[in-house]
DRENDORO-646119 format. One line per field, with one value per residue (C-alpha): residue in one letter; x, y, z; residue number from 1. Coordinates in Angstrom, 3 decimals, decimal comma. Example, Ala and Ser with C-alpha at 12.3 -4.5 7.8 and 13.67 -1.06 7.14 Angstrom:
resn <- (a s);
X <- (12,300 13,670);
Y <- (-4,500 -1,060);
Z <- (7,800 7,140);
resi <- (1 2);
***
This chain:
resn <- (m a s t e k d t w s a k e y n d k a s f v y s d k f t s p v l t l l d p k p g e r i i d f g c g s g e l t l k l e h i v g d d g l v i g i d a s e s m i s k a k e n g l q h a f v h d i q k k i e t p a p f s v p l i n s f d a v f t n a a l h w c k r d p k g v l e s a k s v l k p g g r f v g e m g g f l n v v g v r s a i h s v l r k r g y d p l q l d p w y f p s s e a y t k l l t s a g f s v k s i g l h p r i t p l p g p l y d w v w l f g r e s y f s g f s d e e a r e i c n e v q s i c e t d c r d e s g k w s i m y s r l r l t k h f l e);
X <- (-18,055 -18,999 -21,693 -24,968 -25,970 -25,847 -22,413 -22,988 -19,329 -17,279 -13,537 -12,900 -15,271 -13,941 -10,339 -11,228 -13,092 -11,872 -8,264 -7,425 -8,774 -5,599 -3,135 0,148 -0,779 -3,924 -2,885 0,647 -0,587 -2,710 -0,049 2,420 0,006 -0,228 3,600 3,702 6,750 8,397 6,933 3,604 0,191 -2,210 -5,777 -7,226 -10,948 -12,479 -9,378 -11,008 -8,813 -5,829 -3,470 -2,697 -2,954 -0,168 2,004 1,471 2,267 5,580 6,463 5,686 7,624 7,721 7,752 4,512 0,999 -1,496 -5,125 -7,654 -11,392 -14,065 -17,804 -17,434 -16,612 -15,526 -13,016 -11,605 -11,258 -9,332 -7,167 -6,185 -5,582 -3,286 -1,290 -2,752 -2,116 -4,730 -8,169 -11,811 -15,320 -17,052 -19,223 -17,094 -20,247 -20,922 -19,099 -15,858 -15,383 -12,573 -14,009 -13,337 -10,904 -9,075 -6,578 -5,088 -6,381 -8,077 -9,379 -7,134 -4,127 -3,431 -1,199 -3,286 -6,520 -6,115 -8,891 -9,071 -12,148 -14,423 -16,088 -18,344 -20,148 -20,890 -23,979 -26,093 -23,945 -20,830 -20,369 -20,402 -17,252 -15,544 -16,655 -15,136 -11,899 -11,786 -12,289 -9,241 -6,825 -4,329 -4,525 -2,925 -3,325 -4,061 -6,900 -5,774 -7,533 -9,360 -12,970 -15,385 -16,310 -18,517 -18,634 -17,398 -18,428 -20,154 -22,387 -22,609 -24,480 -26,881 -27,470 -28,318 -30,762 -32,342 -32,894 -34,310 -36,625 -37,916 -38,811 -40,797 -38,231 -36,977 -33,198 -32,521 -33,879 -31,831 -28,569 -25,940 -23,260 -22,106 -20,040 -19,607 -18,032 -14,895 -16,968 -19,570 -17,003 -14,959 -18,056 -18,612 -15,008 -15,079 -18,335 -16,743 -13,741 -11,121 -8,912 -8,623 -5,082 -5,882 -8,804 -9,611 -11,116 -8,820 -10,296 -8,972 -9,640 -10,044 -9,638 -11,793 -10,504 -13,680 -16,990 -18,891 -21,576 -19,206 -18,521 -22,222 -23,065 -20,237 -21,113 -24,861 -26,207 -26,216 -26,892 -28,993 -30,566 -30,569 -34,345 -34,537 -34,483 -31,278 -33,090 -34,127 -30,722 -29,042 -31,415 -30,618 -26,864 -27,155 -29,229 -26,730 -23,856 -25,688 -26,321 -22,700 -21,031 -20,606 -18,634 -17,000 -15,799 -12,841 -12,045 -10,375 -13,340 -11,801 -13,983 -13,094 -14,927 -14,183 -13,609 -13,405 -11,595 -11,884 -8,424 -8,056 -5,346 -6,546 -5,213 -7,209 -7,810 -6,206);
Y <- (2,097 0,737 2,223 0,302 1,679 -0,449 -0,521 0,771 0,806 -1,855 -1,398 -3,523 -1,575 1,737 0,722 -0,582 2,545 5,453 4,779 8,271 9,551 8,463 8,798 10,604 13,264 14,277 13,702 15,111 18,724 17,921 15,628 18,494 20,732 18,164 18,007 14,892 14,387 11,321 10,602 12,367 10,943 11,347 10,139 9,736 10,571 8,561 6,496 4,239 1,270 2,914 3,842 7,321 6,176 3,669 6,435 8,436 5,393 5,014 8,688 8,868 5,648 3,437 6,411 7,761 6,450 6,551 5,415 5,084 5,535 4,870 4,213 1,282 -2,179 -3,131 -0,280 -0,985 -4,692 -3,831 -1,309 -3,976 -6,432 -3,822 -3,735 -0,872 -1,678 0,499 1,053 0,771 1,370 4,531 7,338 10,454 12,573 10,937 11,251 9,271 6,673 4,162 0,862 -2,357 -4,070 -1,081 -0,069 3,101 6,272 8,606 11,680 14,790 12,751 13,516 16,074 16,131 15,025 14,285 13,723 13,247 12,883 11,967 14,988 15,757 12,510 13,859 15,841 14,780 16,537 18,332 20,127 16,754 15,910 18,997 18,169 14,707 16,288 18,632 15,728 13,781 16,687 17,959 21,691 23,406 20,318 20,796 19,746 19,323 17,868 18,099 17,536 18,315 21,991 24,456 23,614 20,066 17,727 20,717 19,701 16,053 16,861 19,116 16,339 13,871 16,368 17,026 13,334 12,662 15,670 14,566 11,198 12,833 12,630 15,431 15,504 17,760 15,068 12,343 14,265 12,745 15,413 18,361 20,741 23,959 27,205 28,480 31,120 28,664 26,179 28,915 29,922 26,305 25,897 29,117 28,153 24,828 26,556 26,300 29,129 29,095 29,260 28,761 27,527 27,692 26,006 24,250 23,247 19,964 18,139 14,497 11,893 8,801 5,257 4,341 5,823 8,360 5,717 3,780 6,853 7,718 4,122 3,847 7,019 7,102 3,568 3,400 7,100 8,924 5,731 3,519 3,036 2,343 -0,904 -1,806 -1,273 2,287 3,118 1,941 4,018 7,098 6,522 6,201 9,388 11,320 10,095 11,134 14,654 15,108 13,671 17,055 18,528 15,500 13,344 14,436 13,805 10,483 9,206 9,656 10,920 13,545 15,440 18,889 18,538 21,473 20,573 22,540 22,401 23,253 23,817 24,583 24,981 24,013 26,880 26,347);
Z <- (13,636 10,235 8,062 8,061 4,663 1,517 -0,094 -3,632 -4,692 -6,446 -6,045 -9,140 -11,378 -10,066 -10,717 -14,188 -15,316 -13,157 -12,171 -13,463 -10,135 -8,329 -11,234 -10,560 -13,111 -11,265 -7,648 -7,467 -6,993 -3,947 -2,457 -2,855 -0,947 1,835 2,013 4,231 6,417 7,985 11,404 10,802 11,616 8,690 8,217 4,707 4,428 1,590 0,927 -1,668 -2,541 -0,874 -3,702 -2,338 1,273 0,643 -0,817 2,361 4,483 2,665 3,198 6,940 7,529 10,589 12,960 11,500 11,038 8,190 8,511 5,713 6,171 3,559 3,660 1,244 2,530 -0,993 -1,095 2,360 1,578 -1,581 0,289 2,826 -0,001 -1,554 1,675 3,713 7,363 9,066 7,547 8,516 7,183 8,320 6,922 7,491 7,669 11,033 14,333 14,305 16,998 17,374 16,093 17,983 17,849 16,303 18,991 17,486 19,221 16,758 18,567 18,555 17,476 13,789 12,131 8,969 7,387 3,683 1,165 -2,590 -4,840 -1,935 -0,326 -3,293 -2,428 1,065 0,104 3,077 5,683 4,363 7,669 9,410 7,453 8,837 12,364 11,911 10,680 13,687 16,065 14,848 14,302 16,820 17,567 14,581 12,403 8,721 6,442 2,832 -0,150 -3,416 -4,387 -7,186 -7,104 -8,959 -12,706 -12,142 -14,985 -16,579 -19,458 -18,464 -15,277 -17,192 -19,727 -16,933 -15,451 -18,837 -19,584 -16,110 -16,287 -19,698 -18,165 -15,362 -12,574 -10,327 -10,980 -7,991 -5,685 -7,389 -7,810 -5,457 -5,868 -3,777 -5,936 -3,913 -5,028 -3,296 -1,516 -0,256 1,035 2,678 4,662 5,663 6,780 8,771 10,481 11,467 13,066 10,327 9,161 5,379 4,059 0,379 -1,686 -5,364 -8,407 -10,872 -14,260 -15,644 -18,874 -17,889 -20,663 -20,162 -20,739 -22,627 -23,802 -21,724 -21,221 -18,925 -16,806 -16,437 -15,550 -13,014 -11,138 -11,787 -11,587 -7,775 -7,219 -9,809 -11,157 -8,068 -8,145 -11,867 -13,803 -15,623 -18,915 -18,085 -16,595 -19,802 -21,904 -19,820 -20,098 -23,871 -24,117 -21,993 -24,132 -27,297 -25,965 -24,859 -27,948 -29,656 -26,749 -25,131 -28,053 -30,180 -33,839 -33,083 -31,071 -27,624 -24,799 -22,177 -19,449 -18,070 -14,349 -11,952 -8,763 -5,547 -4,001 -0,330 2,236 5,745 9,246 12,269 14,655 18,059);
resi <- (1 2 3 4 5 6 7 8 9 10 11 12 13 14 15 16 17 18 19 20 21 22 23 24 25 26 27 28 29 30 31 32 33 34 35 36 37 38 39 40 41 42 43 44 45 46 47 48 49 50 51 52 53 54 55 56 57 58 59 60 61 62 63 64 65 66 67 68 69 70 71 72 73 74 75 76 77 78 79 80 81 82 83 84 85 86 87 88 89 90 91 92 93 94 95 96 97 98 99 100 101 102 103 104 105 106 107 108 109 110 111 112 113 114 115 116 117 118 119 120 121 122 123 124 125 126 127 128 129 130 131 132 133 134 135 136 137 138 139 140 141 142 143 144 145 146 147 148 149 150 151 152 153 154 155 156 157 158 159 160 161 162 163 164 165 166 167 168 169 170 171 172 173 174 175 176 177 178 179 180 181 182 183 184 185 186 187 188 189 190 191 192 193 194 195 196 197 198 199 200 201 202 203 204 205 206 207 208 209 210 211 212 213 214 215 216 217 218 219 220 221 222 223 224 225 226 227 228 229 230 231 232 233 234 235 236 237 238 239 240 241 242 243 244 245 246 247 248 249 250 251 252 253 254 255 256 257 258 259 260 261 262 263 264 265 266 267 268 269 270);
***
């Protein structure tokens, strides 16, 4: 079942300005945790344009199955264009149903749910994501992934809040992100019926391909600043960049952000 909400993502813009998200350097640790095997059935929650999903498809081979799900029609279209065989549009915070004419059975049929850089956008109903994962996993299946956690984009987020507050807006109402601590997410997992094998925060310096302005615009224009004019959104992005320049721009002029990734390996309770 496709999402009826407005698609605020552009696969092209994301790939142009944030391709580091699926780079080998940053994704090899979580793929190692997943440890996919030939013949396995794996579903990718928030697959984006499918770069990692295609890697999984190659590993599981013809005897396995990999399916990508994303709330963005733009991302799913790009994933299919990239060669992903099985993918569909859906908000993973909502109950998963097999969309017509999709013929592959989904419920209780997967060895693993994988996710990378997606769950921190699921602020509305993070437990709904876990219920969706439970519904597609086989008994004993695993839930493995990485998301933004406590202290993610520290400093930049505070700067956005400061600029918004100065302009008379409530940043807590506009903030689109869900960055839980290990303790908070462990409680959520346990309440949803998962046993927690390992979970922890991993700080990561993330170099940007361009100025911080581009990053703030990419991730903020259709979230934090969705109700603003382009002019005001640009002014906010420039102010945020100015505030963060001392900490986020090095001597050579290159920009970086401190990410904090919550890395998880779970097993579904039988």
